[in-house]
C-alpha positions in Angstrom: 75.1 76.9 100.1 74.7 75.3 96.7 77.5 74.2 94.4 76.9 72.9 90.9 77.9 69.2 91.0 78.2 69.0 87.2 80.8 71.8 86.9 84.1 70.5 85.5 87.5 71.6 86.8 89.1 74.1 84.4 85.9 74.7 82.5 85.5 78.0 80.8 82.3 78.8 82.6 82.7 80.3 86.1 81.8 78.3 89.2 78.7 79.7 90.8 78.2 79.5 94.5 75.0 80.7 96.0 74.1 81.1 99.7 74.4 83.5 102.6 77.9 84.2 104.0 78.8 86.1 107.1 81.8 88.4 106.5 83.5 89.9 109.5 85.4 93.2 109.0 89.0 93.2 109.7 90.1 94.6 113.1 93.1 96.2 111.4 91.2 98.3 108.8 92.2 101.6 110.3 95.7 100.7 111.3 98.9 99.9 109.4 99.1 96.6 107.6 101.6 93.9 108.7 103.6 94.2 105.5 104.0 98.0 106.1 105.2 97.4 109.6 107.7 94.8 108.4 109.0 97.2 105.7 109.3 100.0 108.2 111.2 97.7 110.6 113.6 96.7 107.8 114.2 100.3 106.8 114.8 101.3 110.4 117.4 98.6 110.9 119.2 99.5 107.7 119.2 103.2 108.5 120.4 102.5 112.1 123.4 100.6 110.8 124.2 103.3 108.4 123.9 106.1 111.0 126.1 104.2 113.5 128.7 103.7 110.8 128.6 107.4 109.9 128.8 108.5 113.5 131.8 106.3 114.1 133.5 107.8 111.0 132.6 111.4 112.0 134.0 110.8 115.5 137.3 109.6 114.0 137.5 112.6 111.7 136.6 115.1 114.4 139.4 113.6 116.6 141.9 114.4 113.9 140.9 118.1 113.7 142.3 121.0 115.7 140.2 123.0 118.1 138.7 125.7 115.8 137.9 123.4 112.8 136.4 120.8 115.2 134.1 123.4 116.8 133.0 124.7 113.4 132.3 121.1 112.2 130.3 120.4 115.3 128.3 123.7 114.9 127.6 122.9 111.3 126.4 119.4 112.1 124.2 120.6 114.9 122.7 123.4 112.7 122.0 120.9 110.0 120.2 118.6 112.4 118.2 121.5 113.7 117.2 122.6 110.2 116.1 119.0 109.3 114.1 118.8 112.6 112.3 122.1 111.8 111.5 121.0 108.3 110.1 117.7 109.6 107.9 119.5 112.2 106.7 122.1 109.8 105.4 119.3 107.4 103.4 117.7 110.3 101.8 120.9 111.5 100.5 122.0 108.1 98.4 118.8 107.6 
């Protein structure tokens, strides 16, 4: 490797380095990056807290309902979850 000894720091001309360098490919090139994993983890934690809070609120509200309105609310919630599951699975199978 050869580096120009006369190059000044901050000079307008670029520093030229010549020689042979061995570059090893990353072992993570086909997988998800660390930043993406961290962001997904943060999102999962935030969503888990929100879901637990919503479930607690729903349980409290369902306990206040009579039998028939409670059964209807549970049916509608279950149906909504089933629709979301089917939409999620249909998007994965079409790829």
